[in-house]
C-alpha positions as CSV (number, residue, x, y, z in Angstrom):
1,M,78.6,234.5,174.9
2,K,78.3,231.4,177.0
3,I,76.0,233.2,179.4
4,Y,74.0,234.6,176.5
5,I,73.5,231.2,175.0
6,L,72.8,229.6,178.4
7,K,69.9,232.1,179.0
8,R,68.4,231.1,175.6
9,L,68.8,227.4,176.3
10,I,67.1,227.7,179.7
11,S,64.1,229.3,178.1
12,I,63.6,226.5,175.5
13,P,62.3,223.8,178.0
14,I,59.9,226.4,179.5
15,I,58.5,227.4,176.1
16,L,58.2,223.8,175.0
17,F,56.4,223.0,178.3
18,V,53.8,225.7,177.8
19,L,53.3,224.7,174.2
20,S,52.8,221.1,175.1
21,V,50.2,222.1,177.7
22,V,48.4,224.2,175.1
23,I,48.5,221.4,172.4
24,F,47.3,218.7,174.9
25,S,44.5,221.0,176.0
26,L,43.2,220.8,172.4
27,V,43.6,217.0,172.5
28,I,41.4,216.7,175.6
29,F,38.4,217.9,173.6
30,L,38.5,214.6,171.6
31,S,36.6,211.6,172.9
32,P,38.6,209.0,174.8
33,S,38.3,206.5,171.9
34,Q,39.8,209.2,169.5
35,R,42.6,209.9,172.0
36,I,43.7,206.3,172.0
37,A,45.7,206.7,168.8
38,V,47.7,209.6,170.4
39,F,49.0,207.1,173.0
40,V,49.5,204.0,170.9
41,S,52.5,203.9,168.6
42,N,52.0,200.2,167.5
43,P,48.7,199.1,165.9
44,E,49.4,195.6,167.3
45,D,48.6,196.9,170.7
46,L,45.0,197.5,169.5
47,Q,44.4,193.9,168.4
48,N,42.1,191.7,170.5
49,V,41.6,194.5,173.1
50,S,38.3,196.4,173.7
51,T,38.1,200.1,173.6
52,D,37.1,200.3,177.3
53,E,40.2,198.3,178.2
54,L,42.4,200.6,176.2
55,I,40.8,203.6,177.9
56,K,41.6,202.1,181.3
57,R,45.1,201.1,180.2
58,Y,46.1,204.6,179.1
59,G,44.1,206.4,181.8
60,L,41.9,208.3,179.3
61,D,39.2,208.5,181.9
62,E,41.5,210.1,184.5
63,P,41.9,213.9,185.3
64,F,43.6,216.2,182.8
65,H,47.0,216.5,184.7
66,I,47.4,212.7,184.9
67,Q,46.6,212.2,181.2
68,Y,49.0,215.0,180.4
69,L,51.8,213.5,182.4
70,K,51.4,210.1,180.8
71,W,51.3,211.7,177.4
72,L,54.4,213.8,178.2
73,K,56.2,210.7,179.4
74,G,55.5,209.1,176.0
75,I,56.6,212.2,174.1
76,L,60.0,212.3,175.9
77,K,60.5,208.6,174.9
78,G,59.7,209.5,171.3
79,E,56.3,207.9,171.3
80,L,54.0,210.2,169.4
81,G,51.3,207.8,168.5
82,W,50.3,206.0,165.3
83,S,49.7,207.8,162.0
84,N,47.0,206.2,159.9
85,S,47.8,208.5,156.9
86,A,51.5,207.5,156.9
87,R,50.9,203.9,158.0
88,M,53.7,204.1,160.6
89,P,54.5,205.6,164.0
90,V,54.3,209.4,163.9
91,A,57.9,209.7,165.2
92,K,59.2,207.6,162.3
93,A,57.1,209.6,159.7
94,L,58.5,212.9,161.1
95,A,62.0,211.6,161.1
96,L,61.6,211.0,157.4
97,R,60.0,214.3,156.6
98,I,61.6,216.9,158.9
99,P,65.1,216.8,157.2
100,A,63.5,217.6,153.8
101,T,61.7,220.6,155.2
102,I,64.8,221.8,157.1
103,E,66.8,221.5,153.9
104,L,64.3,223.5,152.0
105,L,64.1,226.1,154.9
106,L,67.9,226.5,155.0
107,F,68.2,226.8,151.2
108,G,65.4,229.3,151.2
109,Q,67.0,231.4,154.0
110,I,70.3,231.4,152.1
111,I,68.5,232.8,149.0
112,V,66.8,235.4,151.2
113,F,70.0,236.4,152.9
114,L,72.2,236.6,149.9
115,S,69.7,238.3,147.5
116,G,68.4,240.6,150.2
117,S,71.8,241.9,151.3
118,F,73.2,242.1,147.7
119,L,70.2,243.7,146.0
120,G,69.4,245.9,149.0
121,T,73.0,247.2,148.9
122,I,72.8,247.9,145.2
123,A,69.5,249.8,145.6
124,A,70.9,251.9,148.5
125,K,74.1,252.7,146.6
126,K,72.2,253.7,143.5
127,H,69.5,255.6,145.6
128,N,66.9,257.1,143.3
129,G,68.8,255.9,140.2
130,F,67.6,253.4,137.6
131,A,68.9,250.3,139.4
132,D,67.1,251.4,142.6
133,F,63.9,252.1,140.7
134,F,64.1,248.7,138.9
135,I,64.8,246.7,142.1
136,R,61.9,248.4,143.9
137,I,59.5,247.6,141.1
138,V,60.6,243.9,141.1
139,T,60.3,243.7,144.9
140,I,56.7,245.1,144.7
141,F,55.8,242.3,142.3
142,G,57.6,239.7,144.6
143,V,55.6,240.8,147.6
144,S,52.3,241.0,145.7
145,I,52.3,237.6,143.9
146,P,51.4,234.6,146.1
147,N,54.1,232.0,146.4
148,F,51.9,229.2,144.9
149,V,51.4,231.3,141.8
150,I,55.1,231.7,141.5
151,G,55.6,228.0,142.0
152,L,53.1,227.1,139.3
153,F,54.7,229.6,136.9
154,L,58.2,228.1,137.5
155,L,56.9,224.6,137.0
156,I,55.2,225.5,133.7
157,I,58.4,227.1,132.4
158,F,61.2,225.0,133.7
159,Y,59.4,221.6,133.8
160,V,56.6,221.5,131.4
161,K,58.2,223.7,128.7
162,F,61.9,223.1,129.0
163,D,62.1,220.0,131.2
164,I,65.1,221.3,133.1
165,F,64.0,221.0,136.7
166,S,61.5,218.4,137.7
167,P,59.2,218.1,140.8
168,G,59.9,215.7,143.6
169,R,62.9,215.5,145.8
170,L,65.2,213.2,143.8
171,S,65.1,211.4,140.4
172,L,64.4,207.7,140.3
173,F,68.1,206.8,139.7
174,A,69.1,208.9,142.7
175,L,66.4,207.4,145.0
176,D,67.7,203.9,144.2
177,I,71.2,204.9,145.1
178,V,70.2,206.8,148.3
179,H,68.2,203.8,149.5
180,S,70.9,201.3,148.7
181,D,73.8,200.0,150.8
182,Q,76.2,202.2,148.8
183,F,74.8,205.4,150.4
184,T,74.9,206.3,154.1
185,I,72.2,208.6,155.5
186,Y,73.8,211.0,158.0
187,T,71.4,213.9,158.3
188,G,68.5,213.0,155.9
189,M,69.3,216.2,154.0
190,Y,70.4,214.8,150.7
191,M,72.6,217.8,149.6
192,I,74.7,217.4,152.7
193,D,74.7,213.6,152.8
194,S,75.7,213.4,149.1
195,L,78.8,215.5,149.8
196,L,79.6,213.3,152.9
197,N,79.2,210.3,150.6
198,R,81.3,212.0,147.9
199,R,78.5,211.6,145.4
200,L,78.4,214.8,143.3
201,D,75.8,213.2,141.0
202,I,73.4,212.9,143.9
203,F,74.3,216.4,145.0
204,W,73.5,217.9,141.6
205,D,70.3,215.9,141.3
206,S,69.2,217.1,144.7
207,F,70.1,220.7,143.8
208,K,68.0,220.5,140.6
209,H,65.0,219.4,142.6
210,I,65.3,221.9,145.4
211,I,66.0,225.1,143.4
212,L,62.5,225.8,142.1
213,P,60.6,225.2,145.4
214,S,63.3,227.2,147.2
215,I,62.8,230.2,144.9
216,A,59.0,230.0,145.1
217,Y,59.3,229.4,148.9
218,S,61.4,232.5,149.5
219,T,60.3,235.1,146.9
220,G,58.0,237.0,149.2
221,P,60.4,237.2,152.2
222,M,63.3,237.9,149.7
223,A,61.5,240.9,148.3
224,A,60.7,242.2,151.8
225,A,64.3,241.6,152.8
226,V,65.6,243.7,149.9
227,R,63.4,246.6,150.8
228,L,64.4,246.3,154.5
229,M,68.1,246.1,153.7
230,R,67.8,249.2,151.4
231,S,66.0,251.3,153.9
232,S,68.4,250.2,156.7
233,L,71.4,251.1,154.7
234,L,70.1,254.5,153.7
235,E,69.3,255.2,157.4
236,N,72.8,254.2,158.5
237,M,74.4,256.2,155.6
238,D,73.0,259.4,157.3
239,K,74.7,258.6,160.6
240,S,77.5,260.8,161.9
241,Y,80.1,258.0,162.0
242,V,79.8,257.7,158.2
243,D,80.7,261.4,157.7
244,T,83.6,261.0,160.2
245,A,85.0,258.0,158.4
246,I,84.8,259.8,155.0
247,T,86.4,262.9,156.5
248,K,89.3,260.8,157.6
249,G,89.8,259.6,154.1
250,V,88.3,256.1,154.4
251,P,87.2,254.9,150.9
252,D,83.5,254.9,150.3
253,K,83.5,251.2,149.5
254,M,85.2,250.3,152.8
255,V,82.8,252.5,154.8
256,I,79.8,250.8,153.3
257,N,81.1,247.2,153.4
258,K,82.8,247.3,156.7
259,H,80.7,249.7,158.8
260,V,77.3,250.6,157.3
261,R,76.4,247.1,156.0
262,R,77.3,245.5,159.4
263,N,75.0,247.9,161.2
264,A,72.3,247.5,158.6
265,L,72.4,243.7,159.0
266,I,71.1,244.0,162.6
267,P,67.4,244.6,161.7
268,F,67.9,242.4,158.7
269,I,68.8,239.4,160.8
270,T,65.9,240.1,163.2
271,F,63.6,240.1,160.1
272,M,64.9,236.7,158.9
273,G,64.2,235.2,162.4
274,M,60.7,236.6,162.4
275,H,59.9,235.1,159.0
276,I,60.9,231.6,159.8
277,P,57.3,230.7,160.9
278,T,56.0,232.3,157.6
279,L,58.4,230.2,155.6
280,L,57.3,227.0,157.4
281,G,53.7,227.9,156.8
282,G,54.5,228.4,153.1
283,S,56.1,225.0,152.9
284,V,52.6,223.4,153.2
285,V,51.6,224.9,149.8
286,I,55.0,224.8,148.1
287,E,55.7,221.1,149.0
288,S,52.3,220.1,147.7
289,I,52.8,221.9,144.4
290,F,56.3,220.5,143.8
291,N,55.5,217.0,145.2
292,Y,58.3,217.6,147.7
293,P,57.9,215.0,150.6
294,G,58.5,217.2,153.6
295,M,56.5,218.3,156.6
296,G,54.1,220.4,154.5
297,T,52.7,217.5,152.5
298,F,52.6,215.4,155.7
299,I,50.5,218.0,157.5
300,V,48.1,218.4,154.5
301,T,47.6,214.6,154.3
302,S,47.1,214.3,158.1
303,A,44.6,217.2,158.2
304,L,42.6,215.8,155.3
305,G,42.5,212.4,157.0
306,L,41.8,213.8,160.4
307,D,44.9,212.0,161.6
308,F,45.0,213.6,165.1
309,P,48.3,212.0,166.3
310,A,50.1,213.1,163.1
311,I,48.7,216.6,163.5
312,I,49.7,216.9,167.1
313,G,53.2,215.5,166.4
314,S,53.7,217.9,163.5
315,S,52.6,220.8,165.7
316,L,55.2,219.9,168.2
317,A,57.9,219.4,165.6
318,V,57.2,222.7,163.9
319,S,57.3,224.5,167.3
320,L,60.6,222.9,168.0
321,I,62.1,223.9,164.6
322,I,60.9,227.5,165.1
323,I,62.4,227.7,168.7
324,I,65.8,226.3,167.6
325,S,65.8,228.5,164.5
326,N,65.2,231.6,166.6
327,L,67.9,230.5,169.0
328,L,70.4,230.4,166.1
329,V,69.2,233.8,164.9
330,D,69.6,235.2,168.4
331,I,73.2,233.9,168.5
332,L,73.9,235.4,165.0
333,Y,72.3,238.7,166.2
334,W,74.7,238.6,169.2
335,V,77.7,238.1,166.9
336,I,76.8,241.0,164.6
337,N,75.5,243.5,167.2
338,P,78.3,244.5,169.6
339,V,75.8,246.3,171.9
340,T,74.3,243.0,173.0
341,R,77.7,241.9,174.3
342,L,77.6,244.6,176.9
343,E,74.3,243.5,178.4
């Protein structure tokens, strides 16, 4: 397993290098005066200095490779430029926003995994029965309805009508506690940090705020996951090893849970890894609808304000999240699929 993980870890810097070249290639189309903000992380550096002097200072009139190396050096130091839309350095803005999106992504993936494997198994066990038919109808609706429509529908019912779950990330009382000296921020993900701080009230408040966006966020992938799990289980049920196990007297329940489901999870895990970029793309809409202060709302605000440093920094951050997520999925795939251990 160490060799398997090492191969994946070696590929990450190579992928990030290629991505950084591609992203900076887009930056180079901006004028030198527009590119200044990409290199400057403190607005005080712009005071009492002419544009021409800044262009000379940061080498914005030099060849592409020299500008790229200077930019990359700053990136490695955590200097991503100044965000006018957030009124702070891009690195600081991302540090505040990324944990919220990761928390939403993790919660959404948990919903996709649990509901996909559970409902998919029921549909396969009750093949062509009422439960199978009902689950297939529901998944068709789940795939067909856009996630922002589901998000608005959930808000109208559970916030406007019943006032059970509210938008935002935390209630006002919880925000006061989180930003006080009584509360220690460990990860920036409030559900985890609340448990580490032994504050179940903050945990419950965070859960109430994340549940609706998570459901809206993951409904489409969840419906697709149910259909994939069902078809994968049905395919594996026709394999010869299932007939052999049943002939030997192994109970049907054990055959499905111990053997068939494990093999059916292999394409299911691959599917979840492939849908991570889709989920991150969906966060732009869902976070805006639920007023959830994550990467999605930051990207929207940056794009509307033509905040180039924030857009570039967000692109790098999203790419890194996708690469790390796929690494974790690859490791999980290795654990589930014994064939990969022989490679």
